[in-house]
N, C-alpha and C positions, 0 to 999 in steps of 0.2 A: 456113801462111799466118798463123795466129794469132801465131806467134813474131815475124814481121815487124811486125805491127801493134803488138805490145807494145814492140818496140825503137823504132819510130817515135814512139809516144806518149811514151816516156821521153826521146827526143831533143827532142821538142817541149817537154816540161816543162823540160828543161835550158835550151833557148833562151829560153823565157819568163823563167826565173829570172835568167839572165845579162842579159837586156834590162832587167828591173826593177832589178837591182842597179846596172847602169850608170846608170840615171836617178837613182837615189838618191845614189850616190857622186859623180857629176859635177855635181849640182845642176841638171840640165836640167829637172827638174820644177818648179823655182821660177818663179813668175811675176814679171815686172818690176813695180816700183812706179811707177805713172805720175806720182806726185808727187815722185819722187826726181830730183835734178838729174843730167844725163848726165855732167857734169864737176864734181866737187867743187872749185870754183874760188875761190881767194882773189885778189881783183883786184890786190893788190900783190905777188903771188908771181912775176910775170914782168916782164921789161924789154924784150922784143922780141916782135912779132907778125909772122908770115910767112904770107902767103896765096898758094898756088900752084895753077896748073892745069897741064896738060901742056906749055904753051908759054911761060907767063910766071910771074913771081913778084913779089910786092910785099912789101917789108920796111918795118916801122914800128918805130922804136927809141925807147925812153924815155930822155930826158936830163933828169935832175932831175924837174921836174913837167910837162915838155912832151914831146909825141910828135913825132918828126922822121922824115923819109924819108932814110935814110942813103945810098941809091943815087942820090938826086937832090940832091946838094950840101947835105945837111942842111936841106932845105926843110921848114918846119913843116907838120905835118898838122893837119887840123881837130880841135881838142881835143874839141869837142862830139860829132863823129861817132865818134871813138875811144871816148869814154866810153859812147856808145850801143851801139857794137859790143861792148864788154866786158860791158855790162849784158845785152844780148841773148844772148851766149854763155853767161853764167852762169845765165840763166833757162831754157835748153833742158832739157826734161824727157825722161825715158826713155819715149817713147811706143811704141817698137817693141822687140822683143827685141834684146839686145846679143849679137853673136857673140863667142865666146871662143876660137875655134880658127883655125888657118891656113886650113883648108878653108872656113870661113865668110868669112874675109877675102877669099879668092880669089873666092868666089861673089858677094859683094857689091861686088867691085872696090874693095877697101880695103887694098891692099898698097902698098909703096913704089914699085913699077913701074906698077901699074894703079890709077888713081884719077881721079875727075872734078875734085874740088877738095880741097886739103889745107890745114888750119889748123895752124900750129905755134906754140906758146906757149913762149918761152924765158925 
């Protein structure tokens, strides 16, 4: 009986060591910086914004210094609203932990197939 206890204690120690090593080497023990931007975004780094949900998509394309709706006969978008949208996107902070695995993406419905809303900056 004592031999089984010793073996079980050794197995438990190995599991604890493997778990701790996994936390250290994957960076899972690091906390998010709530003041760090979610997207390190340069406002002039993209020329198209696409907003999608499961049924519809809205594309807004930059042409020179104006934003247009290319799917609606190049109709001009509200420049003030687009500037505010870009400003709000660039000011989003990391208030929640950011998942870094495909399992986390599936859990939070953040994959190409399963999402509530998707923002694409091109």
